[in-house]
C-alpha positions in Angstrom: 21.6 -2.1 16.6 20.7 1.4 17.8 20.3 1.5 21.6 19.0 4.2 23.9 20.3 4.3 27.5 17.1 3.5 29.2 14.6 2.1 26.7 16.6 -0.6 25.0 16.4 -0.9 21.2 15.3 2.3 19.4 12.5 0.7 17.3 11.7 4.0 15.5 15.4 4.4 14.7 15.5 0.9 13.2 12.2 1.1 11.3 12.2 4.7 9.9 15.2 4.2 7.5 13.5 1.0 6.3 10.2 2.8 5.8 11.9 5.6 3.9 13.7 3.2 1.7 10.6 1.2 0.9 8.7 4.4 0.1 11.4 5.4 -2.3 11.5 2.0 -3.8 7.8 2.0 -4.5 7.9 5.6 -5.8 10.7 4.7 -8.2 9.1 1.5 -9.5 5.7 3.1 -9.9 7.3 6.0 -11.8 9.0 3.6 -14.1 5.6 2.2 -15.0 4.1 5.7 -15.5 2.3 5.8 -12.2 2.4 7.6 -8.9 2.4 5.5 -5.8 -1.3 6.4 -5.2 -2.2 5.4 -8.7 -0.5 2.1 -8.2 -2.3 1.6 -4.9 -5.6 2.4 -6.7 -4.9 -0.1 -9.5 -3.7 -2.8 -7.1 -6.7 -2.5 -4.8 -9.3 -2.1 -7.5 -8.0 -5.1 -9.3 -9.1 -7.3 -6.4 -12.7 -8.3 -6.1 -15.2 -7.2 -4.8 -15.4 -4.2 -7.1 -15.5 -1.2 -5.0 -17.1 2.2 -5.1 -14.9 5.2 -5.3 -15.4 5.9 -1.6 -14.8 2.3 -0.5 -11.6 2.3 -2.6 -10.3 5.5 -1.0 -11.0 4.0 2.4 -9.3 0.7 1.6 -6.1 2.4 0.6 -6.2 5.2 3.2 -6.5 7.9 0.5 -8.5 11.1 0.8 -11.9 10.7 -0.9 -11.6 14.1 -2.6 -8.0 13.6 -3.8 -8.7 10.2 -5.4 -10.9 11.9 -8.0 -7.9 13.4 -9.9 -6.1 10.1 -10.0 -9.1 8.3 -11.2 -9.7 10.9 -13.9 -6.1 10.3 -15.1 -6.3 6.5 -14.9 -9.7 6.5 -16.7 -8.3 8.8 -19.3 -5.5 6.4 -20.0 -7.9 3.5 -20.3 -6.7 1.8 -17.1 -10.0 1.9 -15.1 -13.6 2.5 -15.8 -16.2 4.2 -13.6 -19.8 3.2 -13.7 -22.7 4.5 -11.7 -23.5 2.1 -8.8 -26.9 0.5 -9.4 -27.7 0.5 -5.7 -26.6 4.1 -5.0 -26.6 6.4 -8.0 -24.5 8.9 -6.1 -21.6 6.5 -6.1 -19.3 5.2 -8.9 -18.0 1.6 -9.1 -14.3 1.3 -10.1 -13.2 -1.5 -12.4 -9.7 -2.1 -13.7 -9.5 -2.7 -17.4 -7.4 -5.6 -18.8 -4.6 -3.0 -19.6 -4.8 -1.6 -16.1 -4.6 -5.1 -14.7 -1.5 -5.9 -16.7 0.1 -2.7 -15.5 -0.8 -3.4 -11.9 0.7 -6.9 -12.2 3.9 -5.8 -13.9 4.4 -3.0 -11.3 3.7 -5.5 -8.4 6.2 -8.0 -10.0 8.9 -5.3 -10.1 8.1 -4.1 -6.6 8.3 -7.7 -5.3 11.7 -8.2 -7.0 13.0 -5.1 -5.3 11.7 -6.1 -1.8 13.0 -9.6 -2.3 16.4 -8.1 -3.1 16.2 -6.1 0.1 15.0 -9.1 2.2 18.0 -11.1 1.0 20.0 -9.1 3.6 18.0 -10.9 6.3 19.3 -14.3 5.4 17.7 -17.7 4.7 14.0 -18.0 3.8 13.0 -19.1 7.3 14.6 -15.9 8.7 12.7 -13.8 6.2 9.4 -15.5 7.1 10.1 -14.9 10.8 10.8 -11.2 10.1 7.6 -10.8 8.0 5.6 -12.6 10.7 7.0 -10.2 13.4 6.2 -7.2 11.2 2.7 -8.4 10.7 2.3 -8.8 14.4 3.5 -5.3 15.0 1.2 -3.9 12.3 -1.7 -5.7 14.0 -0.7 -4.3 17.4 -0.7 -0.8 16.0 -4.3 -1.3 14.9 -5.4 -2.7 18.2 -7.7 -0.2 19.8 -6.9 -1.4 23.4 -3.2 -0.9 22.9 -3.7 2.5 21.2 -6.0 3.7 24.0 -3.4 2.8 26.6 -0.2 4.0 24.9 -1.3 6.7 22.5 -3.2 8.9 24.9 -2.6 12.6 24.9 
């Protein structure tokens, strides 16, 4: 474990290599399926109900509302998604994944899960993995907590 002299465990030093590896894993697997990581994120999020507008989808995956357009153009051109004008707001498009897009999203997710499962095998038995995942979820939630952010991420 990486230690600093005064602060104890260097959490960033522990997590950053993991984050870089997971990013590389997702990039590699998405590429094998003919996708970018953003296109995979779009397909995965759009495959889950409720069907979202283009703007809602961008917000759900944390992608720029303007940059998503090129990816949607590509995915639509390949028959993986369809865009239809939203009946309640004609300025918006609803995104729906086609059956082909859904199969591609599922096969990409399956391969990504196999890669992450192989990585998690280093942790040990299933109960240790479950504890690690629960701890990571708790840290993710803390990072999103406005009270914690206001106290610790001030300028």
